[in-house]
VOPAGU-2260 file (C-alpha; in pm, 1 decimal, decimal comma):
REM VOPAGU-2260
SITE   aa  ch    i         X         Y         Z
SITE  MET   A    0   10327,6   11670,8    4390,0
SITE  ALA   A    1   10288,3   11704,4    4762,4
SITE  GLU   A    2   10611,1   11898,9    4808,4
SITE  GLY   A    3   10438,3   12210,3    4939,8
SITE  ARG   A    4   10229,9   12016,1    5191,2
SITE  ARG   A    5   10508,9   11836,8    5379,6
SITE  MET   A    6   10566,5   11896,9    5749,8
SITE  THR   A    7   10867,6   11840,0    5963,1
SITE  ALA   A    8   10833,6   11610,3    6262,9
SITE  ALA   A    9   10840,6   11910,5    6496,5
SITE  GLN   A   10   10559,1   12079,7    6303,5
SITE  ALA   A   11   10349,9   11762,4    6313,1
SITE  VAL   A   12   10398,9   11728,2    6688,8
SITE  ASP   A   13   10313,8   12095,1    6745,4
SITE  LYS   A   14    9997,4   12058,9    6538,6
SITE  LEU   A   15    9889,3   11743,2    6723,9
SITE  MET   A   16    9965,8   11884,2    7067,3
SITE  SER   A   17    9762,2   12196,3    6997,6
SITE  SER   A   18    9458,5   11992,8    6892,5
SITE  GLU   A   19    9174,9   11887,7    7119,1
SITE  HIS   A   20    9316,7   11533,6    7136,1
SITE  ALA   A   21    9647,2   11633,2    7295,8
SITE  ASP   A   22    9569,7   11451,0    7623,7
SITE  LEU   A   23    9491,6   11126,1    7441,4
SITE  ILE   A   24    9811,7   11151,5    7238,9
SITE  ARG   A   25   10017,8   11234,9    7547,4
SITE  GLU   A   26    9879,0   10936,7    7740,0
SITE  SER   A   27    9927,8   10706,6    7441,0
SITE  VAL   A   28   10292,1   10808,0    7407,7
SITE  ARG   A   29   10344,8   10771,1    7784,0
SITE  PHE   A   30   10193,4   10420,7    7773,0
SITE  MET   A   31   10405,1   10312,9    7474,2
SITE  VAL   A   32   10727,8   10442,9    7630,0
SITE  ALA   A   33   10652,0   10261,8    7957,1
SITE  GLU   A   34   10581,2    9936,9    7772,2
SITE  LEU   A   35   10901,9    9966,3    7570,7
SITE  MET   A   36   11104,6   10031,1    7884,2
SITE  ASP   A   37   10947,9    9731,0    8061,3
SITE  ALA   A   38   11019,3    9508,5    7762,4
SITE  GLU   A   39   11380,5    9623,4    7744,8
SITE  VAL   A   40   11438,5    9573,3    8116,6
SITE  ALA   A   41   11269,8    9232,3    8114,2
SITE  GLN   A   42   11499,5    9111,5    7837,9
SITE  LYS   A   43   11809,9    9215,5    8030,1
SITE  PHE   A   44   11701,3    9116,1    8378,9
SITE  VAL   A   45   11914,5    8828,1    8509,2
SITE  VAL   A   46   11940,6    8718,5    8871,7
SITE  LYS   A   47   12169,4    8436,1    8982,9
SITE  ASN   A   48   12227,3    8338,0    8619,1
SITE  ALA   A   49   11854,9    8288,2    8560,4
SITE  ASP   A   50   11639,3    8493,9    8328,1
SITE  TYR   A   51   11303,2    8609,9    8459,0
SITE  LEU   A   52   11096,2    8735,5    8170,4
SITE  ASP   A   53   10784,8    8736,2    8386,7
SITE  TRP   A   54   10770,8    9004,7    8657,5
SITE  ASP   A   55   10561,1    8778,8    8881,8
SITE  ALA   A   56   10825,3    8506,0    8874,6
SITE  PHE   A   57   11097,1    8756,5    8955,5
SITE  ALA   A   58   10891,4    8910,5    9236,2
SITE  HIS   A   59   10845,1    8563,9    9387,4
SITE  VAL   A   60   11218,4    8488,1    9374,5
SITE  LEU   A   61   11305,2    8829,4    9515,8
SITE  ALA   A   62   11057,7    8785,6    9803,7
SITE  ARG   A   63   11206,6    8445,0    9886,8
SITE  HIS   A   64   11556,8    8592,0    9883,4
SITE  VAL   A   65   11455,1    8873,4   10118,7
SITE  LEU   A   66   11292,1    8622,6   10354,4
SITE  TYR   A   67   11609,6    8414,7   10350,1
SITE  ARG   A   68   11832,9    8716,1   10400,3
SITE  ASN   A   69   11628,8    8840,6   10697,2
SITE  GLY   A   70   11551,7    8495,3   10836,4
SITE  GLU   A   71   11622,6    8354,5   11179,0
SITE  HIS   A   72   11966,8    8228,1   11079,9
SITE  ARG   A   73   12074,3    8589,3   11025,1
SITE  ASN   A   74   12105,2    8651,5   11397,8
SITE  GLN   A   75   12316,8    8338,4   11437,2
SITE  ARG   A   76   12548,9    8452,1   11158,9
SITE  LEU   A   77   12592,9    8790,9   11323,3
SITE  ILE   A   78   12664,7    8630,9   11660,9
SITE  THR   A   79   12926,0    8403,4   11502,1
SITE  LEU   A   80   13093,1    8696,9   11327,4
SITE  GLU   A   81   13097,6    8899,5   11649,5
SITE  ARG   A   82   13258,4    8607,3   11837,1
SITE  ARG   A   83   13526,4    8574,2   11569,8
SITE  ARG   A   84   13594,2    8946,4   11593,7
SITE  ARG   A   85   13625,1    8930,0   11975,1
SITE  ILE   A   86   13867,3    8637,6   11952,3
SITE  ALA   A   87   14078,3    8815,6   11689,0
SITE  ALA   A   88   14090,9    9138,4   11888,7
């Protein structure tokens, strides 16, 4: 019945993109792709054998790790390593 009125996917996209609503469609697709990518990354994101499905929780843990890594003890570790290197050399 509707055999003559079928469109391919490419024809449908061309028709939609040439319409006056192309910007709305483009932004909608961009939003959906971004959400799908975030969801996929969140499912696979594991740090120190812990899953962080919430970006805020991960951001908090990452900030604490950076503070630890760059903390005051860092200078002491570097001094100790330099002393070991001097003794070995």
